[in-house]
PDB file of all heavy atoms in Angstrom:
ATOM      1  N   MET A   1       0.844  -1.171   0.000  1.00  0.00           N
ATOM      2  CA  MET A   1       0.003   0.006   0.009  1.00  0.00           C
ATOM      3  C   MET A   1       0.871   1.246   0.003  1.00  0.00           C
ATOM      4  O   MET A   1       1.972   1.230   0.524  1.00  0.00           O
ATOM      5  CB  MET A   1      -0.931   0.015   1.188  1.00  0.00           C
ATOM      6  CG  MET A   1      -1.975  -1.062   1.186  1.00  0.00           C
ATOM      7  SD  MET A   1      -3.197  -0.715   2.461  1.00  0.00           S
ATOM      8  CE  MET A   1      -4.611  -1.354   1.655  1.00  0.00           C
ATOM      9  N   GLY A   2       0.313   2.332  -0.497  1.00  0.00           N
ATOM     10  CA  GLY A   2       1.068   3.556  -0.632  1.00  0.00           C
ATOM     11  C   GLY A   2       0.748   4.549   0.462  1.00  0.00           C
ATOM     12  O   GLY A   2       0.110   4.246   1.440  1.00  0.00           O
ATOM     13  N   VAL A   3       1.213   5.755   0.202  1.00  0.00           N
ATOM     14  CA  VAL A   3       1.041   6.872   1.137  1.00  0.00           C
ATOM     15  C   VAL A   3       0.574   8.081   0.339  1.00  0.00           C
ATOM     16  O   VAL A   3       1.084   8.340  -0.761  1.00  0.00           O
ATOM     17  CB  VAL A   3       2.358   7.187   1.876  1.00  0.00           C
ATOM     18  CG1 VAL A   3       2.243   8.425   2.728  1.00  0.00           C
ATOM     19  CG2 VAL A   3       2.801   6.021   2.706  1.00  0.00           C
ATOM     20  N   TYR A   4      -0.376   8.804   0.887  1.00  0.00           N
ATOM     21  CA  TYR A   4      -0.827  10.072   0.269  1.00  0.00           C
ATOM     22  C   TYR A   4      -0.132  11.194   1.020  1.00  0.00           C
ATOM     23  O   TYR A   4      -0.091  11.199   2.242  1.00  0.00           O
ATOM     24  CB  TYR A   4      -2.345  10.226   0.393  1.00  0.00           C
ATOM     25  CG  TYR A   4      -3.103   9.250  -0.461  1.00  0.00           C
ATOM     26  CD1 TYR A   4      -3.657   8.092   0.084  1.00  0.00           C
ATOM     27  CD2 TYR A   4      -3.275   9.470  -1.834  1.00  0.00           C
ATOM     28  CE1 TYR A   4      -4.336   7.198  -0.711  1.00  0.00           C
ATOM     29  CE2 TYR A   4      -3.967   8.561  -2.617  1.00  0.00           C
ATOM     30  CZ  TYR A   4      -4.493   7.443  -2.044  1.00  0.00           C
ATOM     31  OH  TYR A   4      -5.191   6.560  -2.832  1.00  0.00           O
ATOM     32  N   THR A   5       0.354  12.155   0.305  1.00  0.00           N
ATOM     33  CA  THR A   5       1.039  13.313   0.931  1.00  0.00           C
ATOM     34  C   THR A   5       0.258  14.595   0.605  1.00  0.00           C
ATOM     35  O   THR A   5      -0.121  14.828  -0.528  1.00  0.00           O
ATOM     36  CB  THR A   5       2.474  13.448   0.352  1.00  0.00           C
ATOM     37  OG1 THR A   5       3.166  12.233   0.565  1.00  0.00           O
ATOM     38  CG2 THR A   5       3.211  14.621   0.997  1.00  0.00           C
ATOM     39  N   THR A   6       0.028  15.371   1.657  1.00  0.00           N
ATOM     40  CA  THR A   6      -0.659  16.648   1.512  1.00  0.00           C
ATOM     41  C   THR A   6       0.436  17.732   1.289  1.00  0.00           C
ATOM     42  O   THR A   6       1.402  17.770   2.037  1.00  0.00           O
ATOM     43  CB  THR A   6      -1.460  17.015   2.802  1.00  0.00           C
ATOM     44  OG1 THR A   6      -2.390  15.963   3.025  1.00  0.00           O
ATOM     45  CG2 THR A   6      -2.177  18.342   2.624  1.00  0.00           C
ATOM     46  N   ILE A   7       0.234  18.525   0.227  1.00  0.00           N
ATOM     47  CA  ILE A   7       1.204  19.563  -0.108  1.00  0.00           C
ATOM     48  C   ILE A   7       0.578  20.928   0.080  1.00  0.00           C
ATOM     49  O   ILE A   7      -0.557  21.179  -0.349  1.00  0.00           O
ATOM     50  CB  ILE A   7       1.630  19.428  -1.597  1.00  0.00           C
ATOM     51  CG1 ILE A   7       2.145  18.041  -1.891  1.00  0.00           C
ATOM     52  CG2 ILE A   7       2.602  20.524  -2.015  1.00  0.00           C
ATOM     53  CD1 ILE A   7       3.433  17.685  -1.234  1.00  0.00           C
ATOM     54  N   ASP A   8       1.277  21.801   0.789  1.00  0.00           N
ATOM     55  CA  ASP A   8       0.829  23.199   0.923  1.00  0.00           C
ATOM     56  C   ASP A   8       1.035  23.886  -0.396  1.00  0.00           C
ATOM     57  O   ASP A   8       2.185  24.030  -0.857  1.00  0.00           O
ATOM     58  CB  ASP A   8       1.647  23.862   2.036  1.00  0.00           C
ATOM     59  CG  ASP A   8       1.256  25.316   2.286  1.00  0.00           C
ATOM     60  OD1 ASP A   8       0.714  25.977   1.387  1.00  0.00           O
ATOM     61  OD2 ASP A   8       1.510  25.783   3.421  1.00  0.00           O
ATOM     62  N   PRO A   9      -0.029  24.365  -1.050  1.00  0.00           N
ATOM     63  CA  PRO A   9       0.119  24.950  -2.389  1.00  0.00           C
ATOM     64  C   PRO A   9       0.893  26.273  -2.350  1.00  0.00           C
ATOM     65  O   PRO A   9       1.473  26.669  -3.371  1.00  0.00           O
ATOM     66  CB  PRO A   9      -1.314  25.166  -2.866  1.00  0.00           C
ATOM     67  CG  PRO A   9      -2.145  25.158  -1.618  1.00  0.00           C
ATOM     68  CD  PRO A   9      -1.417  24.303  -0.618  1.00  0.00           C
ATOM     69  N   ALA A  10       0.922  26.951  -1.220  1.00  0.00           N
ATOM     70  CA  ALA A  10       1.631  28.220  -1.159  1.00  0.00           C
ATOM     71  C   ALA A  10       3.146  28.048  -1.078  1.00  0.00           C
ATOM     72  O   ALA A  10       3.912  28.844  -1.586  1.00  0.00           O
ATOM     73  CB  ALA A  10       1.166  29.002   0.079  1.00  0.00           C
ATOM     74  N   THR A  11       3.567  26.967  -0.422  1.00  0.00           N
ATOM     75  CA  THR A  11       5.023  26.761  -0.218  1.00  0.00           C
ATOM     76  C   THR A  11       5.591  25.552  -0.979  1.00  0.00           C
ATOM     77  O   THR A  11       6.789  25.462  -1.138  1.00  0.00           O
ATOM     78  CB  THR A  11       5.316  26.599   1.271  1.00  0.00           C
ATOM     79  OG1 THR A  11       4.697  25.365   1.700  1.00  0.00           O
ATOM     80  CG2 THR A  11       4.864  27.755   2.088  1.00  0.00           C
ATOM     81  N   GLY A  12       4.698  24.643  -1.357  1.00  0.00           N
ATOM     82  CA  GLY A  12       5.143  23.409  -1.954  1.00  0.00           C
ATOM     83  C   GLY A  12       5.684  22.403  -0.986  1.00  0.00           C
ATOM     84  O   GLY A  12       6.133  21.294  -1.344  1.00  0.00           O
ATOM     85  N   ASP A  13       5.592  22.726   0.338  1.00  0.00           N
ATOM     86  CA  ASP A  13       6.094  21.825   1.365  1.00  0.00           C
ATOM     87  C   ASP A  13       5.041  20.725   1.660  1.00  0.00           C
ATOM     88  O   ASP A  13       3.856  20.959   1.634  1.00  0.00           O
ATOM     89  CB  ASP A  13       6.319  22.596   2.683  1.00  0.00           C
ATOM     90  CG  ASP A  13       7.454  23.584   2.585  1.00  0.00           C
ATOM     91  OD1 ASP A  13       8.302  23.437   1.698  1.00  0.00           O
ATOM     92  OD2 ASP A  13       7.462  24.521   3.415  1.00  0.00           O
ATOM     93  N   ALA A  14       5.571  19.531   1.944  1.00  0.00           N
ATOM     94  CA  ALA A  14       4.718  18.431   2.400  1.00  0.00           C
ATOM     95  C   ALA A  14       4.270  18.754   3.828  1.00  0.00           C
ATOM     96  O   ALA A  14       5.100  19.034   4.677  1.00  0.00           O
ATOM     97  CB  ALA A  14       5.450  17.100   2.330  1.00  0.00           C
ATOM     98  N   THR A  15       2.955  18.702   4.069  1.00  0.00           N
ATOM     99  CA  THR A  15       2.454  19.045   5.404  1.00  0.00           C
ATOM    100  C   THR A  15       2.027  17.828   6.208  1.00  0.00           C
ATOM    101  O   THR A  15       2.009  17.874   7.420  1.00  0.00           O
ATOM    102  CB  THR A  15       1.254  20.030   5.322  1.00  0.00           C
ATOM    103  OG1 THR A  15       0.257  19.483   4.519  1.00  0.00           O
ATOM    104  CG2 THR A  15       1.719  21.345   4.716  1.00  0.00           C
ATOM    105  N   ALA A  16       1.640  16.761   5.523  1.00  0.00           N
ATOM    106  CA  ALA A  16       1.210  15.580   6.238  1.00  0.00           C
ATOM    107  C   ALA A  16       1.229  14.381   5.292  1.00  0.00           C
ATOM    108  O   ALA A  16       1.220  14.534   4.084  1.00  0.00           O
ATOM    109  CB  ALA A  16      -0.196  15.738   6.797  1.00  0.00           C
ATOM    110  N   GLN A  17       1.311  13.173   5.883  1.00  0.00           N
ATOM    111  CA  GLN A  17       1.219  11.988   5.084  1.00  0.00           C
ATOM    112  C   GLN A  17       0.195  11.029   5.701  1.00  0.00           C
ATOM    113  O   GLN A  17       0.083  10.965   6.931  1.00  0.00           O
ATOM    114  CB  GLN A  17       2.602  11.258   5.013  1.00  0.00           C
ATOM    115  CG  GLN A  17       3.600  11.983   4.169  1.00  0.00           C
ATOM    116  CD  GLN A  17       4.827  11.158   3.946  1.00  0.00           C
ATOM    117  OE1 GLN A  17       5.250  10.393   4.775  1.00  0.00           O
ATOM    118  NE2 GLN A  17       5.399  11.298   2.757  1.00  0.00           N
ATOM    119  N   TYR A  18      -0.563  10.394   4.837  1.00  0.00           N
ATOM    120  CA  TYR A  18      -1.633   9.491   5.268  1.00  0.00           C
ATOM    121  C   TYR A  18      -1.455   8.153   4.590  1.00  0.00           C
ATOM    122  O   TYR A  18      -1.287   8.119   3.357  1.00  0.00           O
ATOM    123  CB  TYR A  18      -2.992  10.092   4.899  1.00  0.00           C
ATOM    124  CG  TYR A  18      -3.208  11.485   5.463  1.00  0.00           C
ATOM    125  CD1 TYR A  18      -2.884  12.600   4.730  1.00  0.00           C
ATOM    126  CD2 TYR A  18      -3.681  11.618   6.744  1.00  0.00           C
ATOM    127  CE1 TYR A  18      -3.065  13.875   5.251  1.00  0.00           C
ATOM    128  CE2 TYR A  18      -3.848  12.887   7.317  1.00  0.00           C
ATOM    129  CZ  TYR A  18      -3.521  14.002   6.533  1.00  0.00           C
ATOM    130  OH  TYR A  18      -3.681  15.264   7.098  1.00  0.00           O
ATOM    131  N   PRO A  19      -1.524   7.087   5.322  1.00  0.00           N
ATOM    132  CA  PRO A  19      -1.401   5.742   4.719  1.00  0.00           C
ATOM    133  C   PRO A  19      -2.642   5.420   3.864  1.00  0.00           C
ATOM    134  O   PRO A  19      -3.774   5.828   4.210  1.00  0.00           O
ATOM    135  CB  PRO A  19      -1.294   4.805   5.899  1.00  0.00           C
ATOM    136  CG  PRO A  19      -1.975   5.514   7.037  1.00  0.00           C
ATOM    137  CD  PRO A  19      -1.764   6.982   6.740  1.00  0.00           C
ATOM    138  N   GLU A  20      -2.403   4.698   2.820  1.00  0.00           N
ATOM    139  CA  GLU A  20      -3.531   4.217   2.011  1.00  0.00           C
ATOM    140  C   GLU A  20      -4.274   3.169   2.818  1.00  0.00           C
ATOM    141  O   GLU A  20      -3.639   2.403   3.559  1.00  0.00           O
ATOM    142  CB  GLU A  20      -2.977   3.549   0.747  1.00  0.00           C
ATOM    143  CG  GLU A  20      -3.956   3.257  -0.315  1.00  0.00           C
ATOM    144  CD  GLU A  20      -3.292   2.804  -1.612  1.00  0.00           C
ATOM    145  OE1 GLU A  20      -2.328   3.426  -2.053  1.00  0.00           O
ATOM    146  OE2 GLU A  20      -3.745   1.765  -2.114  1.00  0.00           O
ATOM    147  N   ILE A  21      -5.595   3.119   2.722  1.00  0.00           N
ATOM    148  CA  ILE A  21      -6.388   2.174   3.505  1.00  0.00           C
ATOM    149  C   ILE A  21      -7.210   1.298   2.510  1.00  0.00           C
ATOM    150  O   ILE A  21      -7.421   1.682   1.384  1.00  0.00           O
ATOM    151  CB  ILE A  21      -7.297   2.844   4.511  1.00  0.00           C
ATOM    152  CG1 ILE A  21      -8.305   3.817   3.823  1.00  0.00           C
ATOM    153  CG2 ILE A  21      -6.454   3.598   5.540  1.00  0.00           C
ATOM    154  CD1 ILE A  21      -9.303   4.423   4.751  1.00  0.00           C
ATOM    155  N   SER A  22      -7.680   0.191   3.008  1.00  0.00           N
ATOM    156  CA  SER A  22      -8.465  -0.729   2.202  1.00  0.00           C
ATOM    157  C   SER A  22      -9.908  -0.252   2.107  1.00  0.00           C
ATOM    158  O   SER A  22     -10.353   0.635   2.883  1.00  0.00           O
ATOM    159  CB  SER A  22      -8.459  -2.101   2.828  1.00  0.00           C
ATOM    160  OG  SER A  22      -9.197  -2.122   4.050  1.00  0.00           O
ATOM    161  N   ASP A  23     -10.657  -0.806   1.171  1.00  0.00           N
ATOM    162  CA  ASP A  23     -12.062  -0.464   1.056  1.00  0.00           C
ATOM    163  C   ASP A  23     -12.834  -0.767   2.328  1.00  0.00           C
ATOM    164  O   ASP A  23     -13.701   0.000   2.758  1.00  0.00           O
ATOM    165  CB  ASP A  23     -12.722  -1.217  -0.119  1.00  0.00           C
ATOM    166  CG  ASP A  23     -12.231  -0.692  -1.459  1.00  0.00           C
ATOM    167  OD1 ASP A  23     -11.628   0.404  -1.514  1.00  0.00           O
ATOM    168  OD2 ASP A  23     -12.469  -1.412  -2.460  1.00  0.00           O
ATOM    169  N   ALA A  24     -12.517  -1.868   2.994  1.00  0.00           N
ATOM    170  CA  ALA A  24     -13.159  -2.246   4.236  1.00  0.00           C
ATOM    171  C   ALA A  24     -12.888  -1.234   5.351  1.00  0.00           C
ATOM    172  O   ALA A  24     -13.772  -0.872   6.092  1.00  0.00           O
ATOM    173  CB  ALA A  24     -12.756  -3.643   4.680  1.00  0.00           C
ATOM    174  N   GLU A  25     -11.644  -0.770   5.429  1.00  0.00           N
ATOM    175  CA  GLU A  25     -11.303   0.222   6.437  1.00  0.00           C
ATOM    176  C   GLU A  25     -12.023   1.564   6.146  1.00  0.00           C
ATOM    177  O   GLU A  25     -12.533   2.209   7.074  1.00  0.00           O
ATOM    178  CB  GLU A  25      -9.798   0.497   6.418  1.00  0.00           C
ATOM    179  CG  GLU A  25      -8.983  -0.678   6.983  1.00  0.00           C
ATOM    180  CD  GLU A  25      -7.491  -0.499   6.783  1.00  0.00           C
ATOM    181  OE1 GLU A  25      -7.065  -0.234   5.655  1.00  0.00           O
ATOM    182  OE2 GLU A  25      -6.784  -0.579   7.779  1.00  0.00           O
ATOM    183  N   LEU A  26     -12.146   1.906   4.868  1.00  0.00           N
ATOM    184  CA  LEU A  26     -12.838   3.132   4.518  1.00  0.00           C
ATOM    185  C   LEU A  26     -14.327   3.026   4.886  1.00  0.00           C
ATOM    186  O   LEU A  26     -14.907   3.940   5.429  1.00  0.00           O
ATOM    187  CB  LEU A  26     -12.672   3.438   3.027  1.00  0.00           C
ATOM    188  CG  LEU A  26     -13.402   4.677   2.497  1.00  0.00           C
ATOM    189  CD1 LEU A  26     -12.937   5.921   3.224  1.00  0.00           C
ATOM    190  CD2 LEU A  26     -13.195   4.788   0.996  1.00  0.00           C
ATOM    191  N   ASP A  27     -14.931   1.903   4.561  1.00  0.00           N
ATOM    192  CA  ASP A  27     -16.359   1.692   4.903  1.00  0.00           C
ATOM    193  C   ASP A  27     -16.568   1.819   6.411  1.00  0.00           C
ATOM    194  O   ASP A  27     -17.538   2.421   6.871  1.00  0.00           O
ATOM    195  CB  ASP A  27     -16.832   0.352   4.401  1.00  0.00           C
ATOM    196  CG  ASP A  27     -17.004   0.288   2.904  1.00  0.00           C
ATOM    197  OD1 ASP A  27     -17.090   1.329   2.268  1.00  0.00           O
ATOM    198  OD2 ASP A  27     -17.099  -0.849   2.380  1.00  0.00           O
ATOM    199  N   ASN A  28     -15.629   1.246   7.185  1.00  0.00           N
ATOM    200  CA  ASN A  28     -15.740   1.321   8.623  1.00  0.00           C
ATOM    201  C   ASN A  28     -15.625   2.762   9.116  1.00  0.00           C
ATOM    202  O   ASN A  28     -16.399   3.219   9.982  1.00  0.00           O
ATOM    203  CB  ASN A  28     -14.673   0.444   9.302  1.00  0.00           C
ATOM    204  CG  ASN A  28     -14.739   0.464  10.795  1.00  0.00           C
ATOM    205  OD1 ASN A  28     -15.847   0.385  11.366  1.00  0.00           O
ATOM    206  ND2 ASN A  28     -13.616   0.572  11.449  1.00  0.00           N
ATOM    207  N   LEU A  29     -14.680   3.517   8.563  1.00  0.00           N
ATOM    208  CA  LEU A  29     -14.484   4.905   8.976  1.00  0.00           C
ATOM    209  C   LEU A  29     -15.711   5.773   8.600  1.00  0.00           C
ATOM    210  O   LEU A  29     -16.126   6.619   9.370  1.00  0.00           O
ATOM    211  CB  LEU A  29     -13.240   5.473   8.323  1.00  0.00           C
ATOM    212  CG  LEU A  29     -11.921   4.915   8.862  1.00  0.00           C
ATOM    213  CD1 LEU A  29     -10.771   5.333   7.991  1.00  0.00           C
ATOM    214  CD2 LEU A  29     -11.697   5.366  10.284  1.00  0.00           C
ATOM    215  N   ILE A  30     -16.266   5.521   7.425  1.00  0.00           N
ATOM    216  CA  ILE A  30     -17.445   6.283   7.000  1.00  0.00           C
ATOM    217  C   ILE A  30     -18.633   5.971   7.909  1.00  0.00           C
ATOM    218  O   ILE A  30     -19.344   6.866   8.332  1.00  0.00           O
ATOM    219  CB  ILE A  30     -17.759   6.010   5.518  1.00  0.00           C
ATOM    220  CG1 ILE A  30     -16.673   6.663   4.651  1.00  0.00           C
ATOM    221  CG2 ILE A  30     -19.152   6.558   5.178  1.00  0.00           C
ATOM    222  CD1 ILE A  30     -16.789   6.268   3.178  1.00  0.00           C
ATOM    223  N   GLY A  31     -18.816   4.709   8.239  1.00  0.00           N
ATOM    224  CA  GLY A  31     -19.893   4.306   9.119  1.00  0.00           C
ATOM    225  C   GLY A  31     -19.758   4.889  10.498  1.00  0.00           C
ATOM    226  O   GLY A  31     -20.730   5.380  11.095  1.00  0.00           O
ATOM    227  N   THR A  32     -18.539   4.890  11.034  1.00  0.00           N
ATOM    228  CA  THR A  32     -18.303   5.487  12.351  1.00  0.00           C
ATOM    229  C   THR A  32     -18.530   6.993  12.346  1.00  0.00           C
ATOM    230  O   THR A  32     -19.174   7.543  13.258  1.00  0.00           O
ATOM    231  CB  THR A  32     -16.845   5.204  12.783  1.00  0.00           C
ATOM    232  OG1 THR A  32     -16.635   3.757  12.828  1.00  0.00           O
ATOM    233  CG2 THR A  32     -16.528   5.801  14.132  1.00  0.00           C
ATOM    234  N   SER A  33     -18.095   7.650  11.288  1.00  0.00           N
ATOM    235  CA  SER A  33     -18.284   9.108  11.176  1.00  0.00           C
ATOM    236  C   SER A  33     -19.777   9.442  11.018  1.00  0.00           C
ATOM    237  O   SER A  33     -20.251  10.416  11.639  1.00  0.00           O
ATOM    238  CB  SER A  33     -17.551   9.634   9.947  1.00  0.00           C
ATOM    239  OG  SER A  33     -16.163   9.423  10.100  1.00  0.00           O
ATOM    240  N   ALA A  34     -20.499   8.671  10.232  1.00  0.00           N
ATOM    241  CA  ALA A  34     -21.913   8.917  10.072  1.00  0.00           C
ATOM    242  C   ALA A  34     -22.690   8.735  11.362  1.00  0.00           C
ATOM    243  O   ALA A  34     -23.562   9.553  11.681  1.00  0.00           O
ATOM    244  CB  ALA A  34     -22.505   7.986   9.007  1.00  0.00           C
ATOM    245  N   ALA A  35     -22.356   7.742  12.153  1.00  0.00           N
ATOM    246  CA  ALA A  35     -23.009   7.525  13.441  1.00  0.00           C
ATOM    247  C   ALA A  35     -22.685   8.672  14.396  1.00  0.00           C
ATOM    248  O   ALA A  35     -23.578   9.157  15.099  1.00  0.00           O
ATOM    249  CB  ALA A  35     -22.547   6.202  14.044  1.00  0.00           C
ATOM    250  N   ALA A  36     -21.462   9.156  14.422  1.00  0.00           N
ATOM    251  CA  ALA A  36     -21.069  10.278  15.279  1.00  0.00           C
ATOM    252  C   ALA A  36     -21.803  11.543  14.850  1.00  0.00           C
ATOM    253  O   ALA A  36     -22.292  12.282  15.721  1.00  0.00           O
ATOM    254  CB  ALA A  36     -19.574  10.494  15.238  1.00  0.00           C
ATOM    255  N   TYR A  37     -21.939  11.727  13.565  1.00  0.00           N
ATOM    256  CA  TYR A  37     -22.663  12.909  13.067  1.00  0.00           C
ATOM    257  C   TYR A  37     -24.126  12.874  13.493  1.00  0.00           C
ATOM    258  O   TYR A  37     -24.694  13.887  13.981  1.00  0.00           O
ATOM    259  CB  TYR A  37     -22.569  13.022  11.553  1.00  0.00           C
ATOM    260  CG  TYR A  37     -23.512  14.067  11.013  1.00  0.00           C
ATOM    261  CD1 TYR A  37     -23.197  15.434  11.186  1.00  0.00           C
ATOM    262  CD2 TYR A  37     -24.655  13.766  10.335  1.00  0.00           C
ATOM    263  CE1 TYR A  37     -24.047  16.431  10.716  1.00  0.00           C
ATOM    264  CE2 TYR A  37     -25.483  14.743   9.867  1.00  0.00           C
ATOM    265  CZ  TYR A  37     -25.210  16.082  10.043  1.00  0.00           C
ATOM    266  OH  TYR A  37     -26.028  17.054   9.586  1.00  0.00           O
ATOM    267  N   ARG A  38     -24.785  11.698  13.348  1.00  0.00           N
ATOM    268  CA  ARG A  38     -26.185  11.597  13.726  1.00  0.00           C
ATOM    269  C   ARG A  38     -26.382  11.918  15.226  1.00  0.00           C
ATOM    270  O   ARG A  38     -27.333  12.576  15.610  1.00  0.00           O
ATOM    271  CB  ARG A  38     -26.728  10.216  13.406  1.00  0.00           C
ATOM    272  CG  ARG A  38     -26.979  10.024  11.916  1.00  0.00           C
ATOM    273  CD  ARG A  38     -27.710   8.737  11.640  1.00  0.00           C
ATOM    274  NE  ARG A  38     -26.958   7.555  12.017  1.00  0.00           N
ATOM    275  CZ  ARG A  38     -26.071   6.939  11.243  1.00  0.00           C
ATOM    276  NH1 ARG A  38     -25.815   7.376  10.061  1.00  0.00           N
ATOM    277  NH2 ARG A  38     -25.459   5.835  11.690  1.00  0.00           N
ATOM    278  N   SER A  39     -25.461  11.433  16.053  1.00  0.00           N
ATOM    279  CA  SER A  39     -25.530  11.736  17.466  1.00  0.00           C
ATOM    280  C   SER A  39     -25.262  13.268  17.750  1.00  0.00           C
ATOM    281  O   SER A  39     -25.979  13.908  18.520  1.00  0.00           O
ATOM    282  CB  SER A  39     -24.480  10.916  18.202  1.00  0.00           C
ATOM    283  OG  SER A  39     -24.403  11.318  19.561  1.00  0.00           O
ATOM    284  N   TRP A  40     -24.242  13.774  17.108  1.00  0.00           N
ATOM    285  CA  TRP A  40     -23.871  15.181  17.313  1.00  0.00           C
ATOM    286  C   TRP A  40     -24.956  16.161  16.872  1.00  0.00           C
ATOM    287  O   TRP A  40     -25.209  17.163  17.543  1.00  0.00           O
ATOM    288  CB  TRP A  40     -22.541  15.449  16.588  1.00  0.00           C
ATOM    289  CG  TRP A  40     -22.042  16.863  16.804  1.00  0.00           C
ATOM    290  CD1 TRP A  40     -22.061  17.870  15.946  1.00  0.00           C
ATOM    291  CD2 TRP A  40     -21.420  17.363  17.990  1.00  0.00           C
ATOM    292  NE1 TRP A  40     -21.518  19.015  16.502  1.00  0.00           N
ATOM    293  CE2 TRP A  40     -21.099  18.725  17.773  1.00  0.00           C
ATOM    294  CE3 TRP A  40     -21.120  16.805  19.241  1.00  0.00           C
ATOM    295  CZ2 TRP A  40     -20.526  19.504  18.726  1.00  0.00           C
ATOM    296  CZ3 TRP A  40     -20.513  17.618  20.163  1.00  0.00           C
ATOM    297  CH2 TRP A  40     -20.219  18.951  19.888  1.00  0.00           C
ATOM    298  N   ARG A  41     -25.584  15.887  15.739  1.00  0.00           N
ATOM    299  CA  ARG A  41     -26.563  16.816  15.190  1.00  0.00           C
ATOM    300  C   ARG A  41     -27.817  16.905  16.089  1.00  0.00           C
ATOM    301  O   ARG A  41     -28.546  17.856  16.037  1.00  0.00           O
ATOM    302  CB  ARG A  41     -26.951  16.534  13.765  1.00  0.00           C
ATOM    303  CG  ARG A  41     -27.883  15.347  13.627  1.00  0.00           C
ATOM    304  CD  ARG A  41     -28.315  15.164  12.183  1.00  0.00           C
ATOM    305  NE  ARG A  41     -29.217  14.068  12.142  1.00  0.00           N
ATOM    306  CZ  ARG A  41     -29.646  13.506  11.056  1.00  0.00           C
ATOM    307  NH1 ARG A  41     -29.251  13.968   9.887  1.00  0.00           N
ATOM    308  NH2 ARG A  41     -30.473  12.493  11.085  1.00  0.00           N
ATOM    309  N   ALA A  42     -28.024  15.874  16.929  1.00  0.00           N
ATOM    310  CA  ALA A  42     -29.153  15.893  17.848  1.00  0.00           C
ATOM    311  C   ALA A  42     -28.816  16.614  19.155  1.00  0.00           C
ATOM    312  O   ALA A  42     -29.654  16.761  20.020  1.00  0.00           O
ATOM    313  CB  ALA A  42     -29.594  14.460  18.151  1.00  0.00           C
ATOM    314  N   THR A  43     -27.553  17.017  19.307  1.00  0.00           N
ATOM    315  CA  THR A  43     -27.100  17.689  20.544  1.00  0.00           C
ATOM    316  C   THR A  43     -27.447  19.194  20.466  1.00  0.00           C
ATOM    317  O   THR A  43     -27.098  19.840  19.494  1.00  0.00           O
ATOM    318  CB  THR A  43     -25.565  17.525  20.686  1.00  0.00           C
ATOM    319  OG1 THR A  43     -25.250  16.167  20.661  1.00  0.00           O
ATOM    320  CG2 THR A  43     -25.097  18.160  21.963  1.00  0.00           C
ATOM    321  N   PRO A  44     -28.109  19.693  21.462  1.00  0.00           N
ATOM    322  CA  PRO A  44     -28.466  21.145  21.464  1.00  0.00           C
ATOM    323  C   PRO A  44     -27.186  21.973  21.475  1.00  0.00           C
ATOM    324  O   PRO A  44     -26.151  21.585  22.053  1.00  0.00           O
ATOM    325  CB  PRO A  44     -29.185  21.344  22.786  1.00  0.00           C
ATOM    326  CG  PRO A  44     -29.614  20.003  23.223  1.00  0.00           C
ATOM    327  CD  PRO A  44     -28.645  18.991  22.639  1.00  0.00           C
ATOM    328  N   TRP A  45     -27.204  23.148  20.853  1.00  0.00           N
ATOM    329  CA  TRP A  45     -26.040  24.010  20.796  1.00  0.00           C
ATOM    330  C   TRP A  45     -25.519  24.350  22.172  1.00  0.00           C
ATOM    331  O   TRP A  45     -24.300  24.465  22.371  1.00  0.00           O
ATOM    332  CB  TRP A  45     -26.357  25.294  20.032  1.00  0.00           C
ATOM    333  CG  TRP A  45     -26.386  25.096  18.577  1.00  0.00           C
ATOM    334  CD1 TRP A  45     -27.495  25.068  17.781  1.00  0.00           C
ATOM    335  CD2 TRP A  45     -25.268  24.903  17.705  1.00  0.00           C
ATOM    336  NE1 TRP A  45     -27.089  24.813  16.471  1.00  0.00           N
ATOM    337  CE2 TRP A  45     -25.750  24.718  16.397  1.00  0.00           C
ATOM    338  CE3 TRP A  45     -23.888  24.823  17.900  1.00  0.00           C
ATOM    339  CZ2 TRP A  45     -24.914  24.497  15.306  1.00  0.00           C
ATOM    340  CZ3 TRP A  45     -23.059  24.608  16.827  1.00  0.00           C
ATOM    341  CH2 TRP A  45     -23.597  24.473  15.548  1.00  0.00           C
ATOM    342  N   SER A  46     -26.438  24.524  23.099  1.00  0.00           N
ATOM    343  CA  SER A  46     -25.973  24.898  24.452  1.00  0.00           C
ATOM    344  C   SER A  46     -25.086  23.785  25.072  1.00  0.00           C
ATOM    345  O   SER A  46     -24.148  24.083  25.821  1.00  0.00           O
ATOM    346  CB  SER A  46     -27.148  25.198  25.364  1.00  0.00           C
ATOM    347  OG  SER A  46     -28.012  24.039  25.432  1.00  0.00           O
ATOM    348  N   SER A  47     -25.356  22.546  24.751  1.00  0.00           N
ATOM    349  CA  SER A  47     -24.556  21.424  25.232  1.00  0.00           C
ATOM    350  C   SER A  47     -23.308  21.234  24.364  1.00  0.00           C
ATOM    351  O   SER A  47     -22.243  20.909  24.875  1.00  0.00           O
ATOM    352  CB  SER A  47     -25.360  20.117  25.229  1.00  0.00           C
ATOM    353  OG  SER A  47     -26.458  20.222  26.103  1.00  0.00           O
ATOM    354  N   ALA A  48     -23.456  21.412  23.104  1.00  0.00           N
ATOM    355  CA  ALA A  48     -22.326  21.208  22.199  1.00  0.00           C
ATOM    356  C   ALA A  48     -21.207  22.202  22.452  1.00  0.00           C
ATOM    357  O   ALA A  48     -20.041  21.856  22.309  1.00  0.00           O
ATOM    358  CB  ALA A  48     -22.814  21.308  20.733  1.00  0.00           C
ATOM    359  N   ALA A  49     -21.564  23.406  22.829  1.00  0.00           N
ATOM    360  CA  ALA A  49     -20.536  24.439  23.064  1.00  0.00           C
ATOM    361  C   ALA A  49     -19.657  24.063  24.254  1.00  0.00           C
ATOM    362  O   ALA A  49     -18.555  24.550  24.366  1.00  0.00           O
ATOM    363  CB  ALA A  49     -21.233  25.760  23.307  1.00  0.00           C
ATOM    364  N   LEU A  50     -20.142  23.198  25.110  1.00  0.00           N
ATOM    365  CA  LEU A  50     -19.367  22.819  26.303  1.00  0.00           C
ATOM    366  C   LEU A  50     -18.467  21.636  26.039  1.00  0.00           C
ATOM    367  O   LEU A  50     -17.638  21.297  26.870  1.00  0.00           O
ATOM    368  CB  LEU A  50     -20.337  22.481  27.460  1.00  0.00           C
ATOM    369  CG  LEU A  50     -21.263  23.580  27.892  1.00  0.00           C
ATOM    370  CD1 LEU A  50     -22.256  23.071  28.933  1.00  0.00           C
ATOM    371  CD2 LEU A  50     -20.481  24.747  28.424  1.00  0.00           C
ATOM    372  N   SER A  51     -18.599  20.991  24.872  1.00  0.00           N
ATOM    373  CA  SER A  51     -17.818  19.801  24.606  1.00  0.00           C
ATOM    374  C   SER A  51     -16.383  20.141  24.269  1.00  0.00           C
ATOM    375  O   SER A  51     -16.024  21.092  23.706  1.00  0.00           O
ATOM    376  CB  SER A  51     -18.392  19.044  23.391  1.00  0.00           C
ATOM    377  OG  SER A  51     -19.702  18.650  23.688  1.00  0.00           O
TER     378      SER A  51
END
């Protein structure tokens, strides 16, 4: 597997590197993110501001 590198367009410097992941890992990450979003969007702003 490879690595993805983020490049700052203003300087041309590499700012971060991310490992390539499998389709199964991506599906898991998307599912986890979607579940967190559904929970978070139901949180009132007054509570969310304290997190």
